[in-house]
C-alpha positions in Angstrom: 0.0 0.0 0.0 1.3 3.4 -0.9 2.0 5.7 2.0 2.7 9.4 1.3 5.6 10.9 3.2 4.3 13.4 5.7 4.1 14.6 9.3 1.8 12.0 10.8 4.2 10.9 13.5 5.4 14.5 14.1 1.8 15.7 14.5 1.0 13.0 17.1 4.1 14.0 19.2 3.3 17.7 19.0 -0.3 16.9 20.1 1.1 15.7 23.4 3.4 18.7 23.8 6.7 17.5 22.2 8.0 20.5 20.4 11.4 19.8 18.9 11.5 16.6 16.9 14.6 15.2 14.9 14.5 12.8 12.1 17.5 10.4 11.9 18.7 8.2 9.1 22.1 6.8 7.9 23.7 6.1 4.6 26.4 3.5 3.7 25.5 0.7 6.0 25.6 -1.9 3.3 28.7 -0.6 1.4 32.0 -2.4 1.2 34.1 0.8 1.5 34.0 4.2 3.1 32.3 5.5 6.1 28.8 5.2 7.5 27.1 8.6 7.7 24.1 9.6 9.7 22.1 12.8 9.7 19.8 14.4 12.2 17.3 17.0 11.0 14.8 19.2 12.8 12.2 20.6 10.4 10.0 23.6 11.2 6.3 22.7 11.9 5.1 24.4 8.8 7.7 22.9 6.6 6.6 21.9 3.0 8.5 20.4 0.1 6.8 18.8 -2.8 9.6 16.7 -3.9 11.1 15.4 -0.7 11.1 11.7 -0.2 13.2 8.7 0.7 16.7 9.4 -0.8 16.8 6.0 -2.4 13.8 6.9 -4.5 15.2 10.1 -5.8 17.5 10.6 -8.8 21.0 11.7 -7.9 20.5 15.2 -9.4 17.2 15.7 -7.6 18.8 14.6 -4.3 21.5 17.1 -4.7 18.9 19.9 -5.4 16.8 18.9 -2.3 20.0 18.7 -0.2 20.8 22.4 -1.2 17.1 23.3 -0.3 17.4 21.7 3.0 20.9 22.9 4.1 20.4 26.5 2.9 17.1 26.8 4.8 17.8 28.9 8.0 14.7 27.4 9.6 16.1 23.8 9.5 18.5 22.5 12.0 20.7 19.7 10.9 24.0 17.9 11.6 25.8 14.8 10.4 27.8 12.1 12.2 30.5 10.0 10.5 32.2 6.7 11.5 35.0 5.6 9.3 35.9 2.2 8.0 38.6 1.5 10.7 35.9 2.0 13.4 33.4 -0.1 11.5 35.9 -2.9 11.4 36.6 -2.5 15.1 33.0 -2.5 16.5 30.9 -3.9 13.6 28.6 -2.0 11.2 25.5 -2.0 13.4 27.3 -0.4 16.4 29.0 2.0 14.0 25.7 3.0 12.4 24.2 3.7 15.9 27.3 5.6 16.9 27.1 7.9 13.8 23.4 8.5 14.7 24.4 9.6 18.2 27.1 11.7 16.9 24.7 13.4 14.5 22.0 14.2 17.1 24.6 15.3 19.6 26.0 17.8 17.1 22.6 19.6 16.7 22.8 23.2 17.9 19.5 22.6 19.8 18.9 19.3 21.3 15.6 17.6 20.4 12.9 16.4 22.8 12.2 13.3 20.7 13.8 11.6 17.7 12.3 9.5 14.9 14.7 6.9 13.7 14.5 4.9 10.5 14.4 1.2 11.1 14.6 -0.5 14.5 15.2 1.1 17.9 18.7 2.3 18.8 19.8 1.1 22.3 21.2 2.9 24.1 20.2 6.3 22.8 20.3 9.6 24.7 16.9 10.8 23.7 13.4 9.5 23.7 12.8 7.8 20.3 10.3 6.3 18.0 11.6 3.8 15.5 9.7 3.5 12.2 10.5 0.7 9.8 10.7 2.3 6.3 10.5 5.6 8.1 12.3 7.4 5.3 9.1 6.8 3.2 6.7 7.9 5.9 8.2 10.8 7.9 9.4 13.9 6.2 11.9 14.5 9.2 13.5 11.1 8.4 13.3 11.7 4.7 15.3 14.9 5.1 17.8 13.1 7.1 18.2 10.4 4.6 18.9 13.0 1.8 21.5 14.8 3.8 23.2 11.6 4.9 23.2 10.2 1.4 24.4 13.3 -0.3 27.1 13.9 2.3 28.4 10.3 2.0 28.3 10.4 -1.9 30.4 13.6 -1.9 32.9 11.9 0.4 33.0 8.8 -1.9 33.7 11.1 -4.9 36.5 12.7 -3.0 37.9 9.2 -2.2 37.8 8.5 -5.8 40.3 11.1 -6.5 42.8 9.3 -4.1 41.9 5.8 -5.3 40.8 6.2 -8.9 41.4 2.6 -9.8 38.3 1.6 -7.7 35.8 4.0 -9.5 34.2 5.0 -6.2 32.4 7.8 -7.8 30.3 5.3 -9.8 29.3 2.9 -7.2 29.9 4.8 -3.9 31.6 1.7 -2.3 28.6 -0.6 -2.6 29.0 -4.2 -3.8 28.3 -3.7 -7.5 29.8 -5.8 -10.3 32.2 -3.0 -11.2 33.4 -2.7 -7.6 33.9 -6.4 -7.1 35.9 -6.5 -10.4 38.1 -3.7 -9.3 38.5 -5.2 -5.8 39.5 -8.6 -7.3 42.0 -6.8 -9.5 43.6 -4.5 -7.0 42.8 -5.8 -3.6 41.5 -3.7 -0.8 42.5 -0.1 -0.3 42.7 1.8 3.1 39.0 2.7 3.1 37.7 -0.8 2.4 35.9 -2.6 5.3 38.1 -5.6 5.9 35.7 -7.3 8.2 33.2 -7.7 5.4 33.7 -11.0 3.7 33.4 -9.8 0.1 36.4 -7.6 0.6 38.4 -10.6 1.4 36.8 -12.8 -1.2 35.6 -10.5 -4.0 35.5 -13.2 -6.7 33.2 -15.3 -4.8 31.0 -12.3 -4.0 31.0 -11.4 -7.7 29.9 -14.9 -8.7 27.1 -14.7 -6.1 26.0 -11.3 -7.5 25.9 -12.6 -11.1 23.9 -15.7 -10.0 21.4 -13.5 -8.0 21.1 -11.2 -11.1 20.2 -14.1 -13.4 17.9 -15.8 -11.0 14.2 -15.4 -12.1 13.1 -15.3 -8.5 15.2 -12.6 -7.2 13.6 -9.8 -5.2 13.9 -6.1 -5.4 16.7 -4.2 -3.4 16.5 -0.9 -1.8 20.2 -0.1 -2.4 22.4 -0.9 -5.4 24.7 -3.8 -4.6 24.5 -6.8 -2.5 23.5 -7.5 1.1 26.7 -7.9 3.0 27.0 -9.6 6.4 30.2 -8.9 8.5 32.5 -11.9 8.7 
């Protein structure tokens, strides 16, 4: 069933006296390289944007336009948190994602009274929270966070591409695409690869699995380009 991205959760909270509400989302959790980036965004109560939606449903050019709209709006408070690949390998991607979220909300100039988090609850977390599965498609606050996190990370990956051009990071942003796995098999991992992720150690096997999945008639849809990667 189609659900329009809106303020239904925010309105319920404001109805019981919660004034400042932050949406939180992350980008890069399933990538094989680069950081995980989270954003926290507080939108004004009367905020409107006709094109804002889950960042994964937006074309890259439109994401960039909406990012500029959001970050240049003086009525919007936002911040990002970044956890690099070394820390991801040390503590695992789930904890790193949660840490990036805590960094992001902690960096807000005004602390929120409640947060809306995309996905499952984050424990521990320093603020009262409501976790919403597919929240980036439901809550405008989370959708705004998803755009800021995604564009921030994509820009970081394009910068990394200048340092490691042989991996073509600007094209796949570190996700487990066929191109990335081919480059990884050819050159081995670079300093920003997540070495605790099995496909980084065995890119050829991951590539064969990706091709098999792509040619399977029963394959399902994916929300991110690439493959689902468990930590080793």
